BALO-638688 format. One record per residue (C-alpha): x negated, y, z; residue number from 1; residue in one letter. Coordinates in pm, 1 decimal. Each point is the difference from the previous one (the first is absolute). Layout:
<atoms>
ATOM, X, Y, Z, nr, rest
ATOM, X, Y, Z, NUM, a
...
</atoms>
This chain:
<atoms>
ATOM, X, Y, Z, nr, rest
ATOM, 1822.0, 21442.4, 1321.3, 1, m
ATOM, 49.5, 149.2, 347.6, 2, s
ATOM, 54.2, -345.8, 145.7, 3, q
ATOM, -349.5, -101.8, -114.3, 4, d
ATOM, -160.8, 280.1, 199.8, 5, l
ATOM, 225.4, 23.0, 304.4, 6, a
ATOM, -152.5, -271.0, 215.4, 7, e
ATOM, 78.1, -64.1, 366.6, 8, p
ATOM, -179.0, 253.3, 225.9, 9, p
ATOM, -199.1, -272.9, 177.5, 10, d
ATOM, -161.8, -113.7, -324.7, 11, q
ATOM, -323.0, 189.6, -58.8, 12, l
ATOM, -57.1, -83.2, -368.0, 13, w
ATOM, 227.0, -93.8, -284.7, 14, a
ATOM, -80.7, -125.6, -347.8, 15, i
ATOM, 174.4, 187.0, -277.7, 16, h
ATOM, -15.3, -208.7, -321.1, 17, p
ATOM, -81.7, 169.2, -327.8, 18, a
ATOM, 294.8, 87.0, -216.5, 19, a
ATOM, 72.5, -264.1, -263.9, 20, e
ATOM, -59.7, 250.4, -279.5, 21, d
ATOM, -340.1, 100.9, 143.2, 22, d
ATOM, -193.5, -326.3, 26.5, 23, l
ATOM, -333.2, 182.7, -12.8, 24, a
ATOM, 80.7, 157.2, 336.9, 25, d
ATOM, -99.7, -243.8, 278.2, 26, p
ATOM, 216.0, -50.2, 309.9, 27, p
ATOM, -18.1, 300.7, 227.9, 28, l
ATOM, -68.0, -28.3, 371.2, 29, v
ATOM, 182.0, 282.2, 174.8, 30, v
ATOM, 57.2, 97.0, 358.7, 31, a
ATOM, 347.9, -106.9, 108.1, 32, a
ATOM, 242.0, 283.9, -54.8, 33, r
ATOM, 338.5, 76.0, 134.5, 34, t
ATOM, 234.5, 232.2, -181.8, 35, i
ATOM, 21.8, 345.7, 154.7, 36, k
ATOM, 247.6, 270.4, -97.7, 37, e
ATOM, 54.1, 361.7, 102.9, 38, w
ATOM, 289.9, 235.6, -79.5, 39, r
ATOM, 3.0, 376.2, -33.3, 40, r
ATOM, 324.3, 154.6, -119.0, 41, g
ATOM, 88.5, -152.2, -337.0, 42, d
ATOM, -345.3, -157.6, -40.1, 43, y
ATOM, -143.7, -338.1, 87.8, 44, l
ATOM, -365.9, -97.5, 28.4, 45, l
ATOM, -70.6, -374.2, -12.3, 46, s
ATOM, -273.6, -262.0, -20.0, 47, t
ATOM, 250.3, -248.9, -146.9, 48, d
ATOM, -142.7, -148.1, -321.6, 49, w
ATOM, 348.9, -93.7, -109.9, 50, g
ATOM, 93.2, 367.9, -30.0, 51, r
ATOM, -293.6, 107.0, -222.4, 52, l
ATOM, 107.7, 111.8, -347.7, 53, d
ATOM, -300.3, -52.5, -224.8, 54, f
ATOM, 176.0, 172.5, -289.3, 55, d
ATOM, -6.1, 321.9, 206.5, 56, v
ATOM, -348.5, -58.2, 143.8, 57, i
ATOM, -158.6, -85.9, -334.9, 58, h
ATOM, 197.2, 274.5, -173.2, 59, g
ATOM, -160.6, 259.4, 223.8, 60, f
ATOM, -349.8, -146.5, 28.3, 61, l
ATOM, -53.1, -51.1, -375.5, 62, k
ATOM, 26.7, 378.6, -39.2, 63, g
ATOM, -188.8, 103.1, 315.6, 64, a
ATOM, -338.1, 168.4, -44.1, 65, y
ATOM, -170.8, -271.5, 206.5, 66, w
ATOM, 141.0, -295.9, -195.9, 67, s
ATOM, 101.5, 106.6, -353.2, 68, p
ATOM, 119.6, -295.0, -204.2, 69, g
ATOM, -29.6, -251.5, 283.7, 70, i
ATOM, 162.2, -331.8, -99.7, 71, p
ATOM, 301.0, -111.6, 201.6, 72, r
ATOM, -169.8, -330.8, 87.3, 73, a
ATOM, -287.0, 195.9, 155.1, 74, t
ATOM, 241.1, 210.2, 207.4, 75, v
ATOM, 170.7, -314.5, 128.9, 76, e
ATOM, -331.4, -174.0, 71.8, 77, r
ATOM, -129.2, 304.4, 190.8, 78, a
ATOM, 317.8, 5.1, 208.7, 79, a
ATOM, -35.8, -370.8, 81.9, 80, r
ATOM, -351.1, 63.0, 131.6, 81, h
ATOM, 106.2, 300.0, 212.2, 82, s
ATOM, 266.4, 94.2, 250.1, 83, l
ATOM, 252.4, 200.9, -203.5, 84, p
ATOM, 252.8, 245.7, 138.6, 85, f
ATOM, 306.2, 88.7, -204.9, 86, g
ATOM, 197.8, 321.3, 43.4, 87, l
ATOM, 368.1, -16.6, -94.6, 88, y
ATOM, 295.1, 234.8, -33.3, 89, h
ATOM, 262.0, -188.8, 198.9, 90, a
ATOM, 304.7, 207.8, 88.6, 91, p
ATOM, 270.1, -192.1, 185.6, 92, a
ATOM, 233.2, 20.0, -303.3, 93, a
ATOM, -250.8, -180.5, -225.3, 94, r
ATOM, 1.9, -379.6, 12.8, 95, a
ATOM, -357.8, -39.0, -124.3, 96, h
ATOM, -285.7, 235.5, 89.3, 97, p
ATOM, -184.0, 154.4, -296.7, 98, v
ATOM, -380.0, 14.8, 11.5, 99, q
ATOM, -131.7, 358.2, -5.9, 100, v
ATOM, -352.6, -40.6, 137.6, 101, g
ATOM, -279.6, -241.3, 74.1, 102, y
ATOM, -340.7, -36.2, 159.0, 103, a
ATOM, -222.5, -289.5, 91.2, 104, r
ATOM, -282.8, -71.8, 239.9, 105, v
ATOM, -299.4, -214.4, -84.8, 106, l
ATOM, -155.0, -109.8, 330.4, 107, t
ATOM, -174.2, -259.5, 212.6, 108, d
ATOM, 217.3, 120.3, 295.4, 109, y
ATOM, -309.9, 78.2, 209.1, 110, v
ATOM, -275.3, 202.8, -162.6, 111, g
ATOM, 153.4, 189.0, -286.6, 112, i
ATOM, 325.9, 83.1, -171.8, 113, a
ATOM, 22.5, 158.8, -343.4, 114, y
ATOM, 320.5, 189.7, -74.8, 115, l
ATOM, 93.4, -32.9, -367.0, 116, m
ATOM, 262.6, 75.0, -264.7, 117, d
ATOM, 198.1, 244.7, 213.6, 118, v
ATOM, 289.6, 162.9, -181.1, 119, f
ATOM, 348.4, 142.6, 44.8, 120, v
ATOM, 206.3, 50.1, -315.7, 121, l
ATOM, 47.9, 367.6, -93.9, 122, a
ATOM, 374.1, 29.8, 78.6, 123, p
ATOM, -70.2, -107.3, 360.0, 124, h
ATOM, -304.2, 217.5, 69.2, 125, r
ATOM, 11.0, 296.9, 233.2, 126, g
ATOM, 182.8, -179.2, 281.5, 127, h
ATOM, -303.7, -118.2, 199.8, 128, g
ATOM, 29.9, -356.0, -133.9, 129, l
ATOM, -365.0, -25.9, -105.7, 130, g
ATOM, -115.5, 104.6, 345.0, 131, r
ATOM, 249.3, -240.4, 162.8, 132, w
ATOM, -129.5, -282.2, -220.1, 133, l
ATOM, -368.1, 69.8, 76.9, 134, v
ATOM, 47.1, 58.5, 373.8, 135, e
ATOM, 213.3, -313.1, 35.3, 136, t
ATOM, -273.7, -201.4, -167.9, 137, m
ATOM, -267.6, 149.9, 227.2, 138, l
ATOM, 207.3, -87.9, 308.9, 139, a
ATOM, 90.0, -350.9, -120.4, 140, f
ATOM, -74.0, -243.2, 287.8, 141, p
ATOM, -196.6, -244.6, -219.4, 142, d
ATOM, -251.8, 280.1, -66.5, 143, f
ATOM, -58.9, 102.2, 363.7, 144, r
ATOM, -354.8, -146.3, 0.3, 145, d
ATOM, -110.8, 156.6, -329.7, 146, v
ATOM, -306.7, 217.1, 64.3, 147, r
ATOM, -1.2, 203.0, -322.4, 148, a
ATOM, 250.6, 99.3, -266.2, 149, w
ATOM, -100.0, 115.6, -346.6, 150, l
ATOM, 186.5, 133.9, -298.7, 151, l
ATOM, -76.2, 176.6, -322.8, 152, r
ATOM, 218.0, 283.1, -126.4, 153, s
ATOM, -42.9, 309.5, -210.5, 154, r
ATOM, 348.7, 145.4, 34.1, 155, d
ATOM, 142.4, -48.9, 349.8, 156, a
ATOM, -270.1, 122.5, 237.3, 157, a
ATOM, 252.0, 190.4, 214.6, 158, g
ATOM, 216.6, -306.2, 55.0, 159, l
ATOM, -295.4, -208.6, 111.2, 160, y
ATOM, -154.8, 272.3, 216.3, 161, e
ATOM, 333.8, 48.1, 184.0, 162, r
ATOM, -8.5, -374.5, 65.8, 163, s
ATOM, -349.9, 19.6, 151.3, 164, g
ATOM, -226.5, -79.4, -296.6, 165, f
ATOM, -313.6, 209.0, -44.4, 166, e
ATOM, -234.7, 36.0, -296.9, 167, p
ATOM, -316.4, -205.4, 38.0, 168, l
ATOM, -253.6, 244.6, 142.1, 169, a
ATOM, -294.8, -199.5, -123.7, 170, d
ATOM, 82.0, -230.7, -288.1, 171, g
ATOM, -364.0, -75.3, -76.1, 172, r
ATOM, 12.0, -326.1, 196.9, 173, h
ATOM, 283.5, -133.6, -213.8, 174, y
ATOM, -70.5, -177.7, -325.6, 175, r
ATOM, 227.3, -96.4, -283.3, 176, r
ATOM, -25.9, -288.7, -242.3, 177, y
ATOM, 247.0, -32.6, -283.7, 178, s
ATOM, 27.0, -199.4, -320.1, 179, r
ATOM, 344.4, 145.3, -67.7, 180, h
ATOM, 19.0, 223.9, -304.7, 181, r
ATOM, 376.4, 51.2, 1.4, 182, g
ATOM, 294.2, -218.6, -86.8, 183, y
ATOM, -1.1, -107.9, -362.3, 184, g
ATOM, -355.2, 125.4, -65.1, 185, r
ATOM, -190.6, -327.3, 26.5, 186, g
</atoms>
């Protein structure tokens, strides 16, 4: 799938066709993306769609407090409509990197970016990987014009504050509309 999204840098827009098994999802117009990768010790951070392991991503997200029971098709659809970043354990001795973390950004690349679904699997926590993931996303060149970043979290305030996020001082100007009652609850 990475070939569908990695368009030449001089092309501003690319059409990403809906997956054959998801005909209800119309073609997606996305900003042209090039694959970016960063290394830190035995870890790799990548925007390469071809590396994403949806078994790992869905496995974590279906048990996360913010998305309990989320269907795999929904996880994949959300990733297609975002810019996902995969975090991988990739020591030199291993032929294929193993996914150990994930996050995605929902954005218009100008006004707002919403950081979502951030996680690092438990055996890999405590090594600064979550902070590396978030700070790499914030510094990503495609997001240089974004005026405001938002996220919602109830359990990682320290991570986000160290990366420059602040609680909303005055949330009264923000409104929420939701029809969602939870996955599998109608």
